[in-house]
C-alpha positions, 0 to 999 in steps of 0.5 A: 266326491271325496277320495273314499267315494271315488275308490269305492266307486272304482271298486264297485265297477271292478267287481261288476266287471269281474261279475259280468266278464268272468262267467263269459270267459269261463264259458268260452274257455269251456266251449273251446275245451270241448271242441278240442276234446271232440277233435282229438285224435283219440276219438278218431282212433276209437271211431276207426276201431268201432268202439265209439260211433263216428262224429256226426257231420256239421249242418254246414257239411250236410247242406254242402253235400246235399246241394253238390248234386244240383246242376241247375236242370229243371223239369219241363212239366213242373219246374222242380230242380232235378238232381244231377244224373236223375232220370225222373222228376222227384215231384211229378215223376215224369221221365226227363228227356232232352226237352229239359231246360238247362 
């Protein structure tokens, strides 16, 4: 390989790196910018005034709040997990008494 072909190969590799890396960097920048806009204090103030609706919680937050009330109790009849403070089994509708397993 001569000098010209090595420089040409390096140029082609540089162009390929920019063509592959450029859109990725731009996309990640857009993603961060949109997250910054979503978490802005202006959105919180507008939501407090009722101009815009409150941002919906993330799926992780919904899952955490949904499983927070489960304390490990199970129905003695069907074995379904019972939510803390529940008086009846959500599956078989049997009254929960002192015979529940802990």
